[in-house]
N, C-alpha and C positions, 0 to 999 in steps of 0.2 A: 264740216272744219277740216280745212287743207293742213294746220299747224302742226305738228309733229309734236304734241308735249312730253313725249317719253324723254326726249333731249334734257329737259327742264327739271326744275326742282331741287334738291339738295343734291350737289356734285363735290364728291372728296376729291381733296389733292392728293396726286400721286407721286409728288416728290418726297423723297425720303427727306427727314429733318433731324433725325437723331444728332448730326452736327450740321450745322450750316455755315457755310462761308460765303455767302451771298452778301457781297457790300450793301445792296439795296434792302435786305432783310436783317443783318445781325443786329444794327441798333434799334430797330422797329418791333423788335418779339415784345409781344404785349406781356405784360405781369399778370401774375396770377388776380391781382385786383381789376386791371383793365379788362382782363378777360369776364370777370363778373359785371363789369361796368357796360361791356359790349350788349351781353344778353339783356340787363337790366334797362339799358338806354337806345336800344337798336331800333325802335320803332321810328321810321319817318324823322320828322322835325320835333323829337320828344321834347328837347329843351324850351322847344317854343310857348309849353304850357305856361312858363314862368315869365315869358319874355313882356317886357311893358314899351318894346318899340325899340330897342337896340341888345344885340346880342351880350356884349361886354359890360353891360349895365345889370345883368340879371344877377340879384342878391344870393337866391336859394334854386337850384344848387350854386357854391360858391364862385361864379365864371367872374365875377367884380373882383374878388379878391384875387383871385388867378392872375387875371389878364392886367390887373392895374398896380396888384401889390408885390405878389410873387414873383411874375414874372421880370418885371424891369429889374428887381434886385439881381436875379438868377442872370439876366443877360448884360447888366451894368446899361441898361438904356433908360431916359427919360419916360418914353413912352412905349406901350406895346400893344399890338392887337394881332388877334389871329386870323391868318389864311387860310385858303384852299391849297397852299402848298408855298415851298421858297419860290417857286418861281412866278406866282402871282404877288408874291411881297417885291420881287425885282419889279415886276412891272409895274405896279402901284408906286414907287418911287420913281419909276425914270418917266413914267406918264404925267406925274405930276411935277416933279422938279424941271423936265427938259422941253423944249419946245421943237414940233415936226421940223427936221434938217439939223439938229443939233448933232454934236459929237459926243460918243462914250468910249472912252478907255477901259478896254478890260484885257485881261490875262490871256496868253496865247493856250492855256489849259482849262479857260471857261467853259463851265457845261452848256451843252446846244441852247439849253432853253433862256440861258443869259443874251444869246444871240436872238432868238426868236421873241423874247421880250423885247429888248430893240429893235429889231425890224416891227413888230406890232405898235410901237409907240412911233414909227417913221422915223427913227435915230439912223445915223449911220455910226459905225463899229471900225474901230482901229484897236487892232491887237497885238497885244505885245510879245514881242517874238521870246520864245523858249529857247535854251541852251539846247545843243543837240544830244542825241543818245549817250548816256546812258539817263542822264540827270534829269533833264526836261527840265531845269529850273526857271523860274520867274526871279529875274534880278533887277536890283534898283536900277541899273544903267540901262537898261532896256526898257525899263517902265518910263524913265526919264526922255529917251528916246523916242518914244510914241507919243507923249505929251508934246515935244518939240515938233514931230511930223503934223499931229492937227494943227497947232498954232502956223505952221507955216501953210498948211493946204487951207485951211479956213479962216486964216485970219485972226482967230482969236483962240482961248481955250477949251477944251472939251469941258462939257457942260455937267459931265459925270464921269467918275472912275470907279472900277469895280474890280475888285481882287477876290479869287476863288479861294478859300482857305479851310481846310485842304482843296484841293482840287480831287475831284473825282476819278481821275484815269490813274494817278501815281501815288496819289495820299500826300503829296508834297506841301509842307508848310512853308510858306515863303516868310520875308521877312515884313509881316504885315506894318509893323511900327514904324520902320525905315519909311515904307511907301505911303503911308498914312503922311507923315512930314511932307514929304515931296508932293505930294497931293494937294497939301492945303497950303504949302508955300506958293504953289501956283492958283489958290484961290476956287479949287475945285472941291465940291462934295464928295464923300467916299462911302462907297457901299461896299460892306464884306459879306459875301456867300459863305454861309456857315453851314450848309446843310450836312456836311461830315464832322462838324464840330459840336455846334450847340447840343448838349444832350449827352455828348460822349466824352468831351474834356474841358478843363478849366475854359471859359471864354468870356470876357467882359469886354463889351464894347467900347467903354470910353479908355482903358487901359489899351487898347489895341489903335484909339483912333478914329473909331468907325463912326460916321454921322448916321448910317443907315445899316442895318445887320438883316439878312434873310435866315430864316433857319426850316427844318423839314420835321414836322412830327413824326411821320411815317418813316423817314430813315433814320433817327437818330434820337427820339424820343419817347420811344417804345408807346406809339399811339395808333389807332387804326386809321389808314388814310383814305383821303388826301386830305393832309392839313400842314399847316406851316405856322411861322412866327414871323412876324414885322416888328423891328425897333426901330425907334426913331428919335434922334435928338430933340431939345426942346427950340433949338434954332428953327428946324426945319417943319415940326409937327403941323402948327398953323397951315400948310401948302400942303404935305401929306394927307393930314388928316382932316381936310374941308369938309363941313358938312353940307347937303344940300340945303337949296334955298326954297325948295316946294315939300319937302320931307325932312324937318329939322333935325330928327335924331340920327338919321342917315348919312354915313361918311361918303364920300361920294365915289373914291377909289375902291373901297371894298364893296361897290354895287349894295350898300346899306347893311349885310350881315353875311357871314361866312359859313365858318363851322356851327350846325346846326343841330347834333345829335349824338351820334356814338363817337364820331371823330373827338370832339371837345372833351367829352366825358371821360374816354379812354387815355387822352393827356393828362386829366386832372388826376385820373386815378393813380397812373405809372409815376407822377411827378417826384413824390417822395423818393422812391427806387431811383430816377434819373437824376436828382439833386446829389443824392450819395454816391453814385457813381460816377459821377464829372467832378469829385474832390480830386486835387493833384497826386495824393497819395494813390488812389484809387485806377487814375489814368495812368500814373508810371507803370503798374504792374500791366497794364494792357499793351503799353508799349514794348514793356521787357517780352513780354507774350508772342508780339508780333517779330520783333527783331528774332527773338529765338527760332521760331518756324523758318524764315527767311536763311538762316543761316541753314537749317537742315536741308533744307530744298537746294541752296546753293551745293552744298556737298553732292547733290546727287548730278549735278552739271546744269541746273536750271540758273537763270540769272535776274535777279532782284532789278528792276528799273526805278528810277527816281532816287530820292534823298538817303544817303548813307552815312553815317546810322540812320536808320527810318526812325521817325518820328510820329507816327501814325499807325491804326491797326488796318488802314486799306491799303494794300500791294498790288505792283502789277509784275507780272514774272515774263520773262522770254523763257521758252520751254523748249530748248533744243532737242533734247534726246526724245520727249515725247512725241514732237513733230517728225522726227525722223519715224519713230515707230508707227505714226499713223500713214507715213508713205508705204510701208509694208502690209499693213491691214485695214484700216480704216479711220475715217478721223472722228469716229463716234465711239472710238475704245475706251477713252479714258471717261467720257461722261456712264458709259456700263460699268466699267469696275468702280469707281466711283458709288455709283447709285448701289451696286450691290452690296457695298460697303455701309450704307445708310449714311452718305456724305454727300452733301447736295452745295451748291452754289457755283460752280464752273458750268457754264452756258455749253448745251450739247454742240458737238461739232468745233468746239476749239481746243487747240493742242499747242499751237505755236507760240502762243501766250494768251493770258488771261489774268483777270483781276480776283482776288480774294479780300476777304477782312476776317479779321482774327478776334474781332470784338466780342466780348463775353463769351468766348467759346471755353477759355482755360486751358492751363497746360494740359492736363490729363488728356482731353478730348484732342488737343493738337498734336500730342505724340503720337494717337491713332492715327491722323492724318499724316503725319510726316512718314510712319511707318505703312500707309497706304502709297503712297507715292513711291516709296523704295521696296515693295514688293510689286509694284505695277511695271516699273521698270524694270526689274530683275526677272518677272515671267516675260516680258514679250523680248528681251535680250538673250532669253534662254532658247528661244524658239528658231 
């Protein structure tokens, strides 16, 4: 045999996680119940033992109650389905609602997967221009301008509008309700990508004016990935959730079934904790913690970009003091120094700018983070 089997088997993560600031991970850290579920339900398509033909119809374990009762109330949607991630939810909407060659308007801060989903559906994309640095905001005026540009270029309104809420770069929260009214006044269906919202903060699709919502279980609902949620209004459910003519229980856009094992069961296991943490009073504490750390880092000469005062745990910093140090040492010094302090989340080699998330970290550990930045800057400036 030519395969070197010694490379495989159990592999331990070598990144420190005593304090985790990675925006991709803070909202996805498993609860103790989910870790137990991961071991219990980790064998392949484990829930299929109980399936009569459709994942969301499984009564035991209570996937039916979760998908058709708990999640619609939690998301403020008429219908919810589980997907293999937020990008699959976005694609399902685009592919079913739009026709090849149609136009989609989306914010200039949109995640790359939103553009790729549109490209996969053979759609044209018009990006809403964002304001210059340091805010990078998506405004109602620029959204209206993009819609009018599509009307002039295509001779008809866009087939779909998308807003990233918040965006995954700066953690900005656009005026989603005003944008929803604008979009609907133009007769356009509205999709909100809430990958960094659903499971972290209060979120209600109907209150926001969304016809569709996409969420991420592994980013923001303490689930083992990849897994996402798709919310659909009653008006569009017959289109998005259309069933196969040959396989009567299978929904076409979901390719029949999606999360069939540990992913759905860890999401269910974490749901009571996720439900509680998304309450307004708990979310406000998270926002206050983010603002506190932002102020501490700005006192050291870093610059937080995006909304101010900030309204989300995800933040983007321009860090010229650290970049200047990297020019005298090397670009990996920050990663090494943070790793030595068991702080994870800033990608290796980044010093000039980086993203972090404070979600679930807590004020005590954020104090350790602030002290770490202070110590590192002082150490290298003294050299």
